C-alpha positions as CSV (number, residue, x, y, z in Angstrom):
1,M,-5.0,14.1,-8.0
2,E,-5.4,11.8,-5.0
3,Q,-3.1,12.1,-2.0
4,F,-2.5,8.9,0.1
5,D,-2.3,9.4,3.9
6,S,0.2,6.6,4.3
7,K,3.9,6.7,3.4
8,R,4.5,6.2,-0.3
9,F,7.5,4.5,-1.8
10,R,8.9,4.7,-5.3
11,A,8.6,1.3,-6.9
12,H,9.3,-0.5,-10.2
13,L,7.0,-3.6,-9.8
14,P,5.2,-5.6,-12.6
15,V,1.5,-5.9,-12.0
16,S,-1.3,-7.8,-13.7
17,F,-4.9,-6.7,-13.3
18,A,-8.4,-7.8,-14.4
19,R,-11.5,-5.8,-15.0
20,D,-15.0,-7.1,-14.7
21,G,-16.5,-7.8,-18.0
22,Y,-13.2,-8.0,-19.8
23,P,-11.5,-11.4,-20.6
24,G,-8.0,-12.1,-19.5
25,E,-5.5,-9.9,-17.6
26,A,-3.8,-6.7,-18.5
27,R,-0.2,-5.9,-17.5
28,G,1.4,-2.7,-16.2
29,L,4.1,-1.3,-14.0
30,V,3.6,0.1,-10.4
31,Y,5.8,3.1,-9.8
32,N,4.5,4.4,-6.5
33,L,3.2,2.2,-3.7
34,S,1.6,2.4,-0.3
35,I,-0.5,0.3,1.9
36,E,-3.6,2.2,0.7
37,G,-2.9,2.0,-3.1
38,C,-0.6,2.6,-5.9
39,K,0.1,4.6,-9.1
40,M,0.8,2.6,-12.2
41,T,1.1,2.7,-15.9
42,S,-0.2,0.3,-18.5
43,N,-0.8,0.0,-22.2
44,T,-4.5,-0.8,-21.3
45,R,-6.6,2.3,-20.6
46,V,-9.0,2.3,-17.7
47,G,-11.3,5.0,-16.6
48,P,-11.9,6.6,-13.2
49,G,-14.4,4.5,-11.2
50,T,-13.3,1.2,-12.8
51,Y,-12.9,-1.7,-10.4
52,L,-9.9,-4.0,-10.7
53,S,-8.3,-7.0,-9.1
54,L,-4.6,-6.8,-9.0
55,R,-1.5,-9.0,-8.6
56,L,1.6,-7.1,-7.5
57,Y,4.8,-8.9,-8.3
58,L,7.2,-8.2,-5.5
59,P,10.9,-8.9,-5.9
60,V,12.1,-12.4,-4.9
61,P,11.8,-13.8,-2.2
62,H,8.5,-12.1,-1.8
63,A,5.4,-13.8,-3.2
64,P,3.0,-11.7,-5.3
65,V,0.4,-9.7,-3.4
66,E,-3.3,-10.2,-4.4
67,V,-5.6,-7.2,-4.1
68,R,-9.1,-8.5,-4.5
69,L,-10.7,-5.1,-5.2
70,A,-9.2,-1.8,-6.1
71,A,-10.9,1.3,-7.6
72,V,-9.3,3.6,-10.2
73,R,-9.3,7.1,-8.8
74,W,-7.8,9.1,-11.6
75,T,-6.2,8.6,-15.0
76,L,-3.8,10.7,-17.1
77,E,-3.1,9.1,-20.5
78,W,-1.6,5.8,-19.7
79,D,-1.1,6.4,-16.0
80,F,-3.6,5.9,-13.2
81,S,-4.0,5.7,-9.5
82,V,-5.9,3.0,-7.6
83,T,-7.1,2.7,-4.0
84,F,-7.0,-0.8,-2.5
85,L,-10.5,-1.5,-1.2
86,H,-10.3,-5.1,-0.2
87,M,-7.3,-7.4,0.6
88,E,-7.2,-10.6,2.7
89,S,-5.4,-10.0,6.0
90,E,-2.4,-12.1,5.1
91,E,-2.0,-10.1,1.9
92,V,-2.1,-6.9,3.9
93,Q,0.6,-8.3,6.3
94,R,2.8,-9.3,3.4
95,L,2.6,-6.0,1.8
96,N,3.3,-4.2,5.1
97,R,6.4,-6.4,5.5
98,Y,7.6,-5.5,2.0
99,L,7.0,-1.7,2.6
100,A,8.8,-2.0,5.9
101,A,11.8,-3.5,4.2
102,L,11.7,-0.7,1.6
103,E,11.6,1.9,4.4
104,T,14.6,0.2,6.2
105,A,16.5,0.1,2.8
106,H,15.9,3.8,2.3
107,A,16.9,4.7,5.8
108,V,20.3,2.9,5.5
109,R,21.4,4.8,2.4
């Protein structure tokens, strides 16, 4: 299984994702998040090597983060890991701010 080099955080975030060649969006739940990618679960099966676009629904007051291109690295039943391949710079900045807030919250406890 893939290891991310950056710090990972437990998460419980809704996510929607789209696959090329498939109509509509699928839904899932992110349970592990870093600036490089995430682990998630969904009722929609995907295979390794599948390319996705994602919308991560961060808690209020944060706006959703758009990932234009992500690649599925591994799957295990309904769980899978994706690596973020392309995000606009403002999306990266917003995700970094959210992750920094998570790190601060964990340090306070």
